[in-house]
N, C-alpha and C positions, 0 to 999 in steps of 0.2 A: 763165572759171571753170576753175581747170586742171581736165584729167582726171585722176579718182583711179588710183591707180597699183596694176595689177591685182598679187593677191596670189602669190606663186611656188608653185606646189603642192609637197608634201611629196617628196622623192625616194624612188623604189621601196624598198620593204625598209625605211624610215628609221624608227624607235622612238621616237617624239617623248611618248610618255605623257600624261597629263592635264594640262591647263594648271594651273599652281601656284594652289593655293585655300586658305583659311583654314586648313583641318586635315590639309595634311601638312606645316607647318614644325613647329619645335621647338614652339612655344606650342599646336600643334593635338596632337601625340603628346602632351605633357603633359598635357591636357585628357582625350583619350582612358583616360591612364594613371591618372586620379582617378578618369573614372567606373566605369573595371573595379574599383579599387578601393573604389568608392560599392557597386557592386552587388554586391563580397563582402563586405562590411560588413552589405548587409542579409541576406544567409545564411548569417552566419555561426552561425546558433543551429542549423542544418543538423547540422552536427560532434558539437556534443555530445549533439544528439536519437539519430543514429545510433548512437554509441559505448553511450549510456545503455539503449539497445533492445537491442545486440548483447551488452551485459555482462547486462542481464536474461535474453535469452532461452538464453541459452549456460546448459546441466546444470540449466533449469527445471523438467523433469521426473524429474530425481533423486530430492529431498528426498520424502519420503510426506507425506501431509496430515495433519496434528495437526489437535486437537479443533475449533478455530473454520474451520480449513478446511474439515471433514467437514461442521460444522454448516452452511454456506454450502451444500455439496452436497445436502445432505438436505432444503433449502427448496427449491433451485434445480431440485433434481429433481421437484419438483410441477409440477402445472400451473397457469398462472397465477390461476383462481379458487383453487385450493387455497394458493396463495400467499398470495393477499390474506387469504383465512380465517385463516392462520397470522400472519400481520401484525397482525389486529383482537385478538391476543391476548397476542402478544411481537413483539419485533425489527423492529417498526414503523421504527426507524431505521435500519434495513439493509435495508429492504424496497425501493429504486432498485436496490442492488446484485446482491440476489438475483434480480431480474428482468431483468437486464442477463445474468446468469450462464445464465440459465433458456434464454434466447433464443442467446445466444451455444454454450451445449452444444449445442444442438439444431441447430446449424450445424457446429459444427467437432469434435462429440465429448466427452467424459468424460476423455478420459486428463489425467495431472499439469500436462503442457505447455501442453493445450490450454485447459486453465481458467485458467491462471496467465498466459495472453498477454494480455487486456487488460488485467492489471495492469502489464506490461511496456512495453504500447504506452501509459498512463497516465504512466508515469515518464520514457518519452521525451518525450511533449508536456509535462509539468513541465519537463526539463532546457532543452528550447527557451524557455520563458516566463523560466528565470534568465536565460541568452542575454541575451535582449533586454530584460531587466531591469537587467542589468551594464552593457548597452551605453546604455542611454538614463539610467543615472544616473552612470556614468562615463565609460569609452571603450570602443571597441568591442573592444580587447584585452583591459578586463575582463570585458566578458560574454564573451568566447570561454573564459578561464578558469576563470569562474567556473559554465560550464557542463561544461567538462570535470574540475575538481573534483568536480562535481553526481554526474556520472559515475562517478567511482570510488569514491564514498563505497560502504563496503561495506551500510549498512544501505538504501542505494538499491536494491541489487541483492536485499537480502533480500526486503523487502514487493514488490518488484518481480515478486516468485515468490511472491507469497501472494496463495490464494484470499479474498481480502475488501476491502473496499473503501478499504483507507488509501493506495494509490498514486491512485487518483481525487481523495481529497481533496486530496494535495500536488499533484496537477495543476490542480484549481478554486483553491488559495489562491495559487499562483503565477500562475496569468492572472490571477485578481483584484487582485495587484496591480499587476502591470505596466499592467491594462488602467486602472486608476486613474491610475495616473503618466499615460497618455494621455488621459484624459477631462481631468483636472486644465490638461493642454497647450493642448487646442483641446476647449472643452466642448461636442461637440455633442449631442443628443438619443443619435444613435447609439451616440455612445462609452458615452453613461451607461448604456444598456439593457445594452450588450455587459457591461459592469461588474455590473450587476445580475443577468447570468444567471450571470457567475463566481461570484458572491459565493452565490446560493442553490443553485449546485452543490454547492461545499465545503460549507454547511448540508444539502442533500439526504443526501450520502453520507456524514455525520458530524456532529450540529448542534453540539459543541464547537467547531468551525471557525469559526463565527459570531463568536466571540472575537475574530476580526481585524475586526470592524467597529471597536474602540476605538483600535487604532493607525491604521486609515487615516483614520479620524476627524481624529485628530490630525494626521495626515500634511496631510491637505486644509485644515484651518484652518491651521496653520503656511503655507500657501501663500499662502491669501488676506489672512491678516495681513501678509505679506510683500510683497503685491502677484507675488507669482510666478504664480501662477492667474489663469486670464481668468475673464470673465463674472460673473452674479451667484450667489451661493454658495445656491443649489438643487439642482444637478445630483445633488450627492450625499447632501444628504439624502432627495431622491425616490428615487434607486437604491436606497438602504439599504432604505426603507419599501417598495420595489417587491420586493426579493429577500427580504423575511423576513415579508410578509403571504402570501404563498401558503403559507409553511414554518409556520405557528403549528398548524394542526390535526395537523401530524405531530409537532411540539415536545410540543405537549399530551398525545399518545397516546405519545409518548415517556416523558413523565414521570409517567404512569399505570404505565408496565411497568418505570419505573428501577428498581425494586427486584431485581425477577428477572433483570435483564443486569448490573448495578454494585453490586448488594449482596456481592459479594467484594472488593469494592475496599476495602483501608482508609485511613482518613483520614492524606493524607502530613503528613509531619515536615519540619524544616527538612532533615537531612540525606538526604530523597529528591530533591530538586533536585540535588545535588551527584552521586547515584547513577544519576542517568537521563543523564546525561552518553555512557558508551558504549553505551548501548543504542540512544540516538539517532541515534550514528554508527553502530554496529555494530563498532566498537571503539575503545577505548579511546586508542590513540594519536594515530588520526587525527581523534580528538576534541580532544585537545589543541591539536595543528597546528593543525587548521582555526579553533579559537575564539582560537589566536594571530593568526593571519592575519587574523581579524575584527575585533581589536582597531585595529591600525593604521591604516585610513581615518580612525577615531576622533581622531587623534594627531597626523595631518596637516590643516594650515588650509585646504589649497585642498581637500581632500575630506572635509570635514567635517559640511556640510550634508546633501549626498546618503545619507553613510552616516548620520545623526542620523536621517534617514527611514526608511530601509529597517532602521535596527537597533530604531526602535520595532515594527517588524512583527515582528523578528527574537524580540527580550527580553518584551516586555510580555506575550504569549499566557501565558508561564510563571509570574509571580506571580498573573495575574488567574483562571487555572484552579487555581492552590494554595489561594488563599483561598477559589475557590465551592467548594473541597472539603472545606473544613473545618464545613461543615453538615451534612446528615443524610445526603447524598449524596455519596460522592468522583468526580472525573473525571480526575484526575490520575494519568495512567501515560505514561510515555516515547511507546509507538506513537501515543497519543493526541493527539501533540504535533509528531508528523512534519510537520505542514503547514508548521512553522515554518523547516523545513531549507531550502528555499529561499531565503529573506532572510539565514538565515546563510551560507551558500554564495556569495551575492552579494558580502556584506561580505567574506567571505573571497578571495574571486576579486580584488576592487577591492584587497585589500591587497597579493596576490601578485603582481598586475598590474605593481604602482606601485613595486616592487623595482628596485633599481639594483646592481650591471647586470644585464642583461636574463638574461642564465643563472641567476640567481635564481628566478625564476619557474619555468622547466623543472625547476631543482632541487626547487622544491617542489611539483608535480607528481606528480615523480617519487618522492620522499616519501611523498607520501600511495597512491601505488600500492605502494611496498615495503613500509610500514605497515599496508596494509590486505590485503597478499596471502594472510597468514594467515587469515582473517575472510572473504577471497572464498573464498576454498577451503573453508573450513568450512560455510558457508552452502548450498552444492551439493551436499552428501554425506547420504545417505541417511535418516539419523537428523537434519538439523539441524532439523526442524522438531518432530519428535515423538521419543520414548523407547521408542516400540514398534512392534511390525512388524505392522501387519493385514492388510499384502499376503502376509506369510508364514502368517501363521493361516489364512487363507481359502485358500490353495495346500494345507494340509494338510486343512483341510475338504474342500476340492473332489477330492482325490485318494482320498477313504478315503469320498465322499459315496454313499448309497444314496437312492433315491426314499421320502419317508415320514419322512427324521429331522427331527429336531426342532433349535432351539437355545436356547440359555438364557445370553445374555451377560452379563458381570458389568457394573451398573449405579450402583452407588454409590450404593443408596438407589433411593426413587421419583422423587424431584423434582429429579434433574439427568441433564443431557443425557446422553444413551447415546451415547459416541463409538464403543463396539466393534460396534453392531449397525449404523451408519451404516458403518464400514470395511467389514466383511463385505459388506454391500450393492454397494456402490462394488466392490470386490476381488472376489467370488465371479462364477463365468461366468453367463453366463443360464441354462445347464442347470440350475443348482443351485439348488434351490427350496425354502427353509428356513421351518418353521413355528416364530413365538417365542413357545415354550409359555406361559410366564407374563402373556402381554400379552392382556388381555380388550379392550380398543379400541385401533387403532392410532392413532399422533401425526398424523396425516396425516387422518383422520375426525376427531379432536378439534379439528385445527387449531392444535396445538403442536408443541413439538420433542419432546416428553413422552409417552409412551403410558401408557393408562390400566393398572394391574397388575391381575391377581387377586387376588381375595379367599380364593379357596381355590386355591393352587397344587397341592396332591396330585389334583386334582379334575381338574385340567388336563393330568394326565399319563397318563389312560385311554386306550388305545389305543395308543398312543407308544411303539414297540421301542426306539429309539435318539436320544440327545441329546449334540450336541456345548455343551460348556461353557468357554468362553471366559473367561479370567483376567488381569486385569495382574497381574505381579510382580516383582520387583526382583533379576533375574541377580546383581547384587553383594551382594545383603544377607547379613549374617552376621550370627550369634549371639553373644551376651557371650563365649563361650569361644573366637571365632574360627571355627568353622563356619558351613555355609551356613544360614541361618536357616530355621526348619522351615515358615515360611509360603508359602516357596517353592513349594513341592509341594503345597499346599492349593488342587483348585479351586474353591472355595467361598467362599475368603477374600472378603471383600466382598460378598457375598451377604445376602439378608433372610434372617433366620434361618428362616422357615417354606418358605423355597422351598428353601432347602440341605438341612433336613429332611427336605422330601419326595423331592427329589432321588436322599437317602443311602439312604432307603426303596424306592424303586423301582427303582434299578438300582446292584446290588451288583459290578456287574465293569464296570472303570475300564481304560482305556489313554491314558495320559499324554504328549504331545509337548510339548517346550519349543522357541521360537524366540525370537526378540530381545527379552526382555519381557515376553514372552506366553507363557501356558499354555494347549493344548489339550487337553480332555479328551474320550474319548469314551465314554461311559457307555451301558451295555447290559443290557439286563434277564436 
């Protein structure tokens, strides 16, 4: 047998490197590039989420809180037990959000920026699900474009800077649509549970969002009918049942309270559908551009099937809520339909991403940025949410305050939420303690947003030396002769006649100060 030939040792200092393997040649580099591309595709949702969060947080502390935001603070500033007492009488359908803001404010403070941060985070989460849905139904590019389009939409910034629960409804609606598509692809129990939780979350933060069940059911039925959904078609009905059953007590309680909460909404007409689009997108021009792009996938045979699916989610809630609002109670309002925005944006993103040459996609995104720039600036201005300056009124009172002072804020009657006293509570420093002179029992004690007013206003003024009267006015109001309207200087405009008479009789001396659409009168004996 021949002796094996010994291997020659490498020369000193020679650098031979690793032996050639399957991952060092051109094919290996190609596979490594594909793996890197796949990893980047899985993380494409990060960029829209980050951009949306930045857009919503930027300038969030600038606008003053408006009436609905003040109602949130009024409720969330109570103890959990007091919040549950309130929910038994009014705003039960908003209770989850009130509790969330209560604990958030305890941790992060009561500034406008802090109170609005949860909505910004929710909108960022919605942007991530928009990108993921676009990628699943169309292409990774479509998902990325849809997410960026969502971030640039002015109404996303507007309601991402709102101390109300609309951003959370958008988040859970976007999540529910994505999780439904995942469950239909591979129907495991875990995936159906996640879908049920997302659907329940949408209903928990706004019951009207449960109308999504209808288009979701049509999508599921269409996939099972064409054989594109796996498994036995029982997962979706069970998931819907699991989402809705826990919400039935909330729905029943909300229905009992609906007159107090939605009685102001008029029955919608057909033109109301046309008028809602500028408010839904926060810009008439952005609405036109997005709707035009959303129509493109429906016109292309290769993208029609997924476009029809997401189109059902975008379109169907609108006529369904319109029809439901033709009865005794109207639910039709542009901000109540914000949960359709993710589906509309997925459609528009797919349309933009499919344009050729590719430069048209970038031009489309730039057009949304430019067309929405003015509205983006407007939503961050001091009076973007409200027409009157409660913070300025509070400063006037704080500067002239003396211990023992009372306050008599305008209430527009005895059954309407009092935004002015809530604004004063929010903006006045802790050292200022004002007794609301005409309140017999506080709203907190009653478990309501409205206090019980005194039946004998004059008796409530005994022993009070000074009273601050705060009234909303219209600084631009003019009379028929072109002169400033005389009601502009009336500190008792909108007051109950008995309260106004008692104040006039007890306090002959007054000092009036004007701020932005608000009048502050110091009455003295």
